[in-house]
N, C-alpha and C positions, 0 to 999 in steps of 0.2 A: 504494500500500500504506500503510494507516494506521499511525501510530507506535504506537498502543496494541496493534495486532496483533503488530508486530515485538517489542515489549517482552514481551508475554505469551508469544510463541513462544520467545524467548530465555530467559525466566525459568523456563519449565516444561521446557525441554529440557536435555539433558546433552551439551554440545559440547566435544570434545577438540581441542586444538591441537597439531599436530606441527611440529617445527622452530621452536619459539618463540624459540630462541636467535638466530635470524637477525635478526628485527626488533629484538630486545632490544639487540643490539650497537650499533644505530644510535640507539635511544632513550636508552641510557645515555650515549652520546657527544654527544647533542643534535644529531644529523645527520639531515636530512630524506631521504626517499626517495619513490619513486613506486610505489604499490600497483597492480598490474595483474591484473584478473580478468575472466572472461567475464560479459557483461551478465545472462545467465540465472541466475547464482549470487549475485546481489546480496543477496538476502534473508539468506542464512546468513553471507555474508562480513562483514556488519555487526559480527558478534561477534568479528572478528579483532583489533579495536583495543582491546586491554586495557591501556591506559595513559592518562595525562592529556595527552599531547602533542597539539597541534592538528593536525587533518586536514580537508581539504575535498575534496569530490567534484566532478568535472566532470559537469554535468547539462545536458541539452538545454534549449532555450528554449521548447519546446512545452508544451501543457497537461499531458501526462503528467510532463514534467520538473518543472513547478511543484508538482505533488502530491508527487513524490519529494523535492524540495528542502524542502518544508514538513515532511514526515515526518522527514527527516534532521536538520533544525534542532532538533526536539524530542529528538533523541538526541545533541545536542551535536556534530553533524557539519556543517561548513560546506558551501557550494555555490559553485561557479564556473559561471556560466551561459554556454553557447555550444555550437555544433555544428560539425562539420566542413563545409567548403565543399562545395556541391553545384552542379554545372553552372556554375561560375564565380561563384556567388552566395554572398557571405559571410553566414553565419548566426550571427555572433558568435564564430566560431572564432578569428579573429586577436586580438580583444580578450581572449578567454579564455586564449589562449596567453601573452599579455603578463602577464595577471593571475597565471597559474600560475607563470611564471618569477619574478615578484616574490615570491610566497609562498614558493617554494622557497629563494630567496635569503635570505629572512627566517627560514628554519628550519622552516617549516610543511611537512608532507607532503601529497601529493596522491594521490587515488584515481581511477583511470581504468578504464573498460571499453573496451578497444581495439577491440571489435567494435560498439560503440554509435555513434549512438543507434538506428540502424535496420538494422544488419547490412551485409553478410551475417554471420550468426551464426558465432561461433567462428573468425573470420578477422580478424586485426589490421589496422588502418589505419596509415598511416605517422605520423600525428600524435603518437602516444606516443613513437615513436622520435626524432622531431624534438625534442620536449620534453626527452628524456633527453640528447640530444646538446648542445643549447644550454645546458642547466643544469649538465651534468656530474654529475647526481644519478643514482644507480643505480635500476634497475627491480627491484622485488621481486614476482615472480609468486606467485599464491596461488589455491587452489581449495578448494571445500567441497562436502559432500554429507551427506544425512541418510537415515535408514532409512524416514522417513515423509514423502516429498515427492511431490507430484503434478507431473509434467512437462507443462507446457502446450504445446499445438500452435501455438506462436508462433515468430516468426523466431529468437528467442534461446533457445528451449527453456527458458523460465523455470521454475525449480523453486520451487513453492509449498510451503514447509516447514510442516508442521503442528506445533501444540503437542505437548508430551510426546514429543519425538523424541530419538533419539540421533544425534549428528552428528560429523563430522570435518572440520577445517580444516587444510590443509597448506601451509606456506610453501616456496617454492623459493629457490635460491641467487640472489644479486644478479646482474643483467645490466647491464653498463656499455656505453655507446655513446661511443667516443672523439670528442672535439670536431672532429677532422679527418676523420671518417668520410665517405666519398663515398657516392654514391647506391647503388652496388653493395654496399658494406659495410652500409649501413643496411637494405637489403632482405634481406640475409643475416641480420642481427640480428632483423628482424621475423619472418622464417620460423622462426628459432630460438625466439623467444618463443612463437609459435604451438605449436610442438612441445612446449615445456615446459608450457604451460598445458593442452594436451590430455593430456599424461602425468599431471600432477597431478590433473586432473579424473577421469581413468580410475582412478587409484589411490585417490582418496577414495571414488568410487562403488563400486569393488570391495570396499573395506573395509566398506561398508554393504550389500553383497550385491547390487549392481546392475551391469548390463553398461555398457560405455562408451556415451556419447552420440555420435551422429554428427550433424554440422551439417545443417540443412535447406537444401536448394537450391531 
């Protein structure tokens, strides 16, 4: 997605933000957090960052990821490159985890699509929960929808938001992962995050007059 299109879409659209006080309490205290949202909502979620605090997105190392990283750079959003391990093969995920931990320690926030980079859509992987546990930084779930979006028939149900739209972005309450959380506790937290993201997604879509989206299997 080209940066010029994102800018034009955001400039011509009227996007409200609900629960803005949630991230603001962290921005004012100069405390970082992890933004979590579904991969398919990436286009509208860009508008959630209404401050000058630094943030970087976890982006895959494939060609699509390179295009996304270049577009985000023009919007003053950094990129951490890497993907989750697959079949025992490290695709940069371990280096990306180390990099994100360093950024969070230095006070930068991180954005992650927990169902990326290739799905299954709307189902979180454990990597985000591991990052939150190791860093001690809270996860802030978020979702967004607009009245003029085409839902693509892709694994992530990507929402192509059109210019001159009305939209809604909604923040959820912080989710903390204790440093001593065991595997069962982490899996419970991951399931809770999925429920929260699905609920926020359904609420924003309902506000725009759309039914909830069901994950593609």
